[in-house]
N, C-alpha and C positions, 0 to 999 in steps of 0.2 A: 867433873863437871855437873854443874847442878840447873836446873831450869830448862825449859824450852827455848830452843833459839826463836820459834815462830811467835811465842807468846808477845813480847814487845812490838814487833811487827803487826800483830793481830789487832793490840790495842791501838796503834795509831790508826789502823784502817777504819776501826769502828768508832772513834772519837774518845777514847778513854785515856786520859794524862797519864803521863809516864808514870808519876808517883803513886796513883791509885792501882787496886789490885784489879785483874781482870776475875768477873765472876761468871758463871754460867748465866744468870738472869740476865746480865747486860748483851751477852754474846747472843743467846736465843732470841732477845727483842730485836737485835739488829738483823738476825736471819729471818725471823718472822716477816719484817718489813721487807727485805731483799727478795723474800719469796713472793710476797705479794706484786713487787714491781716487775719481777722475772715473768711471772703468770700473764699479767697483763701487756707487757711488751711483747712477749712471744705470740700471744693470741692474736694481738692487732697488727703484727709484722710479718708473721712467718705463716704461709699457706699451709703447711702440715700442722700447726698448733692451734692456727684458727679452725680447722676442722676437727681436730682431735678433742680440742676443749670445747666446743660448741655446746652450748647449756652447761659447760662445767665453769668456764672462765668466770661468769658472773657470782660462783659462790666465794663468799669472803671467807678467807682463812682467818678464823679466830685464835687458833692454836697451830703449833707446829703438827700436832697429829692430825689435823685435818688434813694434810698435804697427801696423807693415805686416801682420800676419797677419789684423786686425780688417778687418769691411767697412766701406764708405764709407757716408755720409749724404749726401742729395741734396736738391737744392731741391723734386724732385718728391716726397719724401718728407713735406717740410714742408707742402707744398700740400695733400696728402692728407688729414691730419687732425694739425694741429699740437697738439691737447689730448693726444695720446698721449705727445707729448715731455715733458709737464710733470712736474716732480718734485715740487712744493709743491701746496697748494691754491690754488684760483682766488682766495679770499681774500688770499692773500699776494702777488698778482701786483700791481704798482705801476703798469706801464705796459706796453700792448699796441700793436705797431707793425705795421700792415698795410703790404705791398709789392706793389703791383700791377705785371705786366710791361708795358711800353708795347709797344703795336702787337700785343698777343696776347690771345686770350680765354682763357688759361689762370687757373686759381683764383688768388687772391692767396695769398701766404705771410703768415703771422702770427708775430710773435716776442714772447714773454712775458719780461717783466722784473721782478724782485722789487727792493725798495727797495736791497737791498744789491748786487745787479747793476749798479743804476744809479750808485751809489756809486763802484765800480770804474772806471767810465767818467770821471765828473768828476775822480777822482785821476789817472787817466791824462792827461787833457786839461789838467790843472794842470800836471803835470811836462813833457808834451810840448809846451807853449804856452811854457815859460820860456825855451827858446832862441829866441823870436822877439822876446819883450816885456819890458819893465822896468816895476816899479811905477810907478803914476802915468801909464802910457800908456792909449791908447784904441784898442779894437778894433772894426772894423765888421763885422759878422757877416750875410754874404749868402746865409743859409741858414733853412731853416724853424726857427722859435723860438717860436712863440705858445703852444704847449701845453706843460704841465709833461711833463719827461722827454724833450722834443723835442731833436735835436741843438744847436739854439741855445741852449735854456735849460741844457742841461748844459754847456756850453761856457762860458757867462756865469757859471755856478757855480764852475767850475774856475778861470776867470780871476780872480774876485773873491777866491781863495783866495791869488792872487799880487800883490793889490793892483793889479789892472788891470781897469779898466771895461770890460764887453762890451756892445755896442750891436745889438740885434738888429733888421736891416732886413728881412730876407727875401730870397727870390729876387729878382734883378734885373729889372725890368719897364720901367723908365725911367732909362737911364743917366744921362742929365742930373741927374734928381734926386738919384741916389746920389752924384754928384760934386758936387753942391752941398752934401749932408749932409756929405761927407767935409771940405769947409773949414769949414763953419759948427761941427762938432763936434771940430775938431783931431783927427782920426783919424789914428793913427800905422800901424796894421796892418789889413790886410784878410785876411779868410778867405771864400772863395767858390768856385764852379765854373771851371774854366779856361776854357772860351769866353765865359761871361758876364764875367769879369775883363777878358778881351781885348777886348770889346765897350767896356768903360770906358776902356781905355787908347787905344783908337782913335777915341772920340767927340771931336767939335771942342772940347767944353768942357774935356777932359783938359789941354790946354797951359794952362790958368788955375790948376791946381794950384801951389801954391809948391813951389819946388825943394826936395826931402828931406822933401817932407810925408808920402810913403808910405815908411816905412823897413823893413817886411818884408810878405810876402804869404805866406799858406798856401793852396794849391790842394789841393781835396778832392773825393770822391765821385764821381770819373769819371777815366778815362785821361787822363794829362796828357802832352799832346805838348811834344815838346822845343822846337819852334818857338814855342809860346806862353810858355814859361818865358823865353826868350831875349828875346822881344818885351816882356815885363813889366819884367824887369830892364833893358832899354834906356831905356824910356820913363819909368820911375819912379825908376831907380838904387837900386832895392830889393833885399834878398835875398829870392829867391822859392824858398820850402820845399814840399815836397810832402809830404802826410798820404796813408797807405792805410788804407783802413777799409771796413767794410760793415756795415749792421743785424745782420746775423748774428752779427760778431763782438763786437757791444755798441759798434758806431760806430767804435771806435778799434782799429787793429792795429799800426800803425808809423807813424814820423815822421822825417824826415832831421835831422841834427845840423847845425852850420854849416859843415860841410864839403861839404854838399849833395851827396853822391855816394851815394845809397841810403837806404832806409828802414830805422831801428833799430827793431827788433821788441819789441813788448810781449810779452816772454818770460816773464815771471812769471805772466801770465793766460791766455797763448795759446801752444799748441804748433804750429808750422807744419812743413809738409813741401812738397816740388815733386815731382809725379808724371808719368809719362808720361800724356797725356790718354786715349790709346786703351788701353793695357795697363793701367794705373793703379799700373805699376811704380816705386817711388820712385828718384829721379833724383840723382846725385851733385850736389856745388856746382859751379856754372858751367854747367850744362847747364838750357834752358829747358824748362818744363812748366807744369802747371796746380798753383796754389797750393791746397793743402788744410790745413785747421786743425782743432785739436782745444780746447775751452776746459777750462781748468784750475780755475777758481775760481769758474764761475758755479753759481748755486742753482738758479734758477727752471727753465730749460730749458738745460741743457747740450747741447752738441752734439760728436760724436765723428767725426772724420776728415770733417769737412764739405767737399765738392767746391764752391769757389767760381766755377769759369768762369774765373778770372783767369790769365793767361799772365805768367810771370816766371821768375827764377831766384835762387838764392842767388849773392851774390858772393865768391868763395873768397878774395880777398885781404883783409886786414884793413883796416878803414877808417883814414884818415888820423888821425883823433881819438884813436885809440889804445884805443878800447872792446873789452870783449871780447863785446860782443850781436853777432849775425848781422846781417848786411845783405841786404836782398832789393832787386834792381834794381827800378826803376820799372817798375810795370805796363805792359806793352806791348801790352794790348789784350783781348779775349776769345777762348774757346776757340771759342763759337759764331759769334763775328764773323768768323772767316776762311772764305771761300767759295771753292769749288772753280769755276774758271770753265771754259766750254765748249772752250778750247783746251789746258786740263790745268794752266794756273798757279792759283796760290793767291793770293787779294786779301784784306787787312785794312784797316780803317778807318784803322790806326795810318801805314801807307805814305801814304795819301791826305792824312792830316793833315800829315805831313812836308813834302809837296810843295805844299799850298795854304796852309796858314797863314802862311807867310813874304811871302804877297802882302799889300802894305801897306794894300790896301783891304778886305780880307775880314775880316767879322765873324763868320760862321758858314756852314755849308753842309748840305746834305741829299743823299745819294746814294740811288739807287734801281735796282737791276739786275734787269732782265726779259729775256725770252728766247723763241725758239721755234726750232724745225727746227734743234737744235744750235748756234744762235748767239746770244751775249749782246747785251743793248743796255743801256748805261750812261748814265742821266740824271742831273745835277747840278745842283742850284738853289743859288744864293747870297746871301747877305745882305751888302751891301757899305755902304761910306761912300759920300758923294755923289760918284760917278766917272761918268765915260762907259760907258753899258751895254755898248756894243759892244767898248770896248777892253777893260773887265773880263771879257767873255766869252771874247775872243781870249787874255787873259792865263793865265785858268783853264784853258783848254784845253789851252796849252802846257804849264801846270806838269803837268797829269794825263799828259800824254804823256811827262813825265820820270819817272813810275813805271813801273819796268822791266817788270813784268807786264802793266800796261796798254799800253805801248808794243808789246810783243811781241804781244799779242793782237790789237792794232788791225793790226799789219803783216801776220799771217797770216790776217785776215780773221774769225776768231771772234767778234770783238767790235767793235761799232760804238758810238762816243760820241754820244749825242744831243746836242740843243740844250743848251746850257751859257748860263746867264743868270739874273740878279737876278729876272724878272718873276714866277715862280710860287713864291717862296720864302715859306713861311709859318712864324713861329718858333712853336715848340711848345716849352714849358720842360719838358725831361727830363733825368733824370741820366746814365743809360747812352746813349750814343751809338754808333750802329752803321750799317752799309750795309744797306739793307731789300732783301731777296731776294723778290721777286714771281715767281719761278721755278715753285715749289711751287704757289702758288696758280693760276698760268695752266695748269698741267696737271691739275688737280683736274677 
């Protein structure tokens, strides 16, 4: 498969005839105009942006680089009072999504979408999925979809426009049941969370799936370890695509093309930046930093320079598919997910994922960092297939010591590895995975 499925759609949205090529100059000219419109629209209609951009809103954007002169919007801003972001009456709001942070007592974030905002997402899903499925095929959606306007519901609507049947199952709670449904419904494509699809692939019943039954897979809603991509591809012989999105983006931000080497971004609806997490300075292509975006076409609750907390980088090389769209490297974790260890090193869940998920018996794990008197203590509990617990524990411990920062910290005595085993693992269905840091709680 060549070309980005998003490019013809984006050309239509920005007014480029189908026979003409998409160029960066044309796309960036469109983005600059939309940024100007969005800033003025939000400043004049949103109490939050009216106050935040006071004195800034009159600044004319002469170029895309001028956007960096504007302040950021943060998750804390949304939690404080989301109604101050609204640019329409509450009667025009079609869907309100509440996001609660796992493991914290922070107030939830609430995002408001109009019918036209939701239509933008349906349209993106339609074109993004066209690279994975063909008319007449079936997609099993292992994501929430019971409510109108939920991610599963919008995906079903987008797939229907392709002549593809979307089947909402919901999050995986019984892998055997899902595998039976794949066979019974003759499913061609799966959409779900990385760790949950790994549990399907390593379930004993996975071997009963007919060869070639799963033709494509879309991983979404969380950081995607490369080890899981490789495992799913090996087990099912399927093309494994990655999707990047979050509720604040309108659920869809970018998706890989058939070359499977970075997200092609939804550039007609969103403008992306990568900034230094500490200084906020925009970074050049190739340098990793925090992903920031601005909505270009949203009416209900536009967001300007919203800090996602995700770590990634723009890929400077053109995609082999030939598209003019920018590529974002697969997200490599969260800014808040990188922890400073007592010995001076920094640990993030991405490093642990790449060490642990290649273990053939591993389904999932939880990691918890505690400490006192200047020494850290790392406990890891795992969910496994039916294997000997002692052997599994030993293999996990060996894999952890392959992580350079953990090996160095254990060697210098600043970190102790606790008992590693399957006994204490309790599965909780969460979207964003991280290493739990209990050290602050212990100092309170």
